[in-house]
N, C-alpha and C positions, 0 to 999 in steps of 0.2 A: 504494500500500500504506500502511496506517495503522500507526503504531508505538505501542505501549502500554507504560506504566510504572506498576506498582502501588506503593503505599506505605500506611503506616498500621498494619502488623502490629506485634505485640509480645507481651509476656507479661502475662497477666491471670488473676486467680483466678476460679473457677467462680462464675457469677452476674453477672459483670462484663460490660462492653461495650467494643467497639472499633468504629472507623469506618475502613473501607478506602477508598482512592481509586485510580482508574485514569485516568491522564492520557493523552490521545491526541494524536498529531501526525501530519503527513503528509496523506494523502488525506482527503476530507471525512468527518469523524467522524459527522455527523448522519444519514448515509444507512444506517448500520449498526444492526442489532439487536445488542446487546451482552450478554455473559454473564459470570458468575463460576463458576469451578470450583475444586475443592480436591483436594489429594492428600496423604494421610497416609502415614507411613512404611510400606512394605511393602504398600500398597494401590493399587488402580487410581484414576486421576483420576476424580472424580465431579462431576456437575452440581450447582450450588447455586441459581442464579437467573439470569433473563434479563429484558431490558427492550427494548421496541420503540423505534424512532427517533421516530415522529411523535406518537403519543398516550401514550407512556410506559406501555403495557400491559405487565404483568409476569406471570411464572410462576415457581414455586419448587419445589424438591425438598421432599418431605413432611417430611424431617428438620429443615428450618429454618423451615417455615411458622409464622407467628406470632411468630417470634423475630428473623428477619432481614428487612431492607427494602432493596430495590435502588432506586436512583434515578439520574438523570443530569441534567447541566446542559449542554445543547448549546452554549450561548453560551461556556462555559468549556472545552468539549471534555473534560469529566470525568464519570466514572461513579463511583457510590459504593455501598458495601455497609455499612449500619448493622447491627451484630451485637449483640443484647442477650441476656441470660440465657444467656451462653456456658457450654458444658459441656466437660469434658475431651475428649469425642468430637469436638469441633469443631477440635481441634488438627490443623493441616495447613499446607501451603504453599498459599496462595490465588492463583489466576491469573485475569486477565481476558482476554477474547478477543472477536472479532467473529464473528457467525454468517455462514457462507458464503451468498452469494446463491444462491437456489435450494433451500437446505435448508428443510425444513418448519418452519413456526411451531410452537413447542411441543417441538421436538427437544431432547433432553438428551444426545445423543451428542457426545463431544468431537471426533469426526471431522467433525462438521458445523460446527466453529468453527475459526478460524485467527487469525493475527497475534498469537500468544500473547505476553504480557509475561513478565518474568523471574520473577515470583512474589514474594510477601511472606509471611513466616512468622508464623503465629498459634499461640501456645502457651497452653493453658488448664490451670491447675493445679487439682487437687481439694482 
């Protein structure tokens, strides 16, 4: 089992940027497709972005396309989420997770991901 720890959250004004990190330990990090999710107060957890292990192929939620960029460094066992042009609607706790083996590529369901980290808070003021 891989263990994940998120960091990099904080408070930022609208239009600003943040870079989140997800550090992995335990079982081999590089064999997993990884993803970012977020959960705002009173809302369901929602998919943000995901990245494949080998080629770094990515897919994003429509709400963040063109503003967020997901990347990973397998040598450092770390995944990143660069968030630009942040909006108040981006305020949430952000989580990283691994896609369950067997789950379809392109899935956005949180039930298809596991090994969740503890989350990092992102707050965007207007």
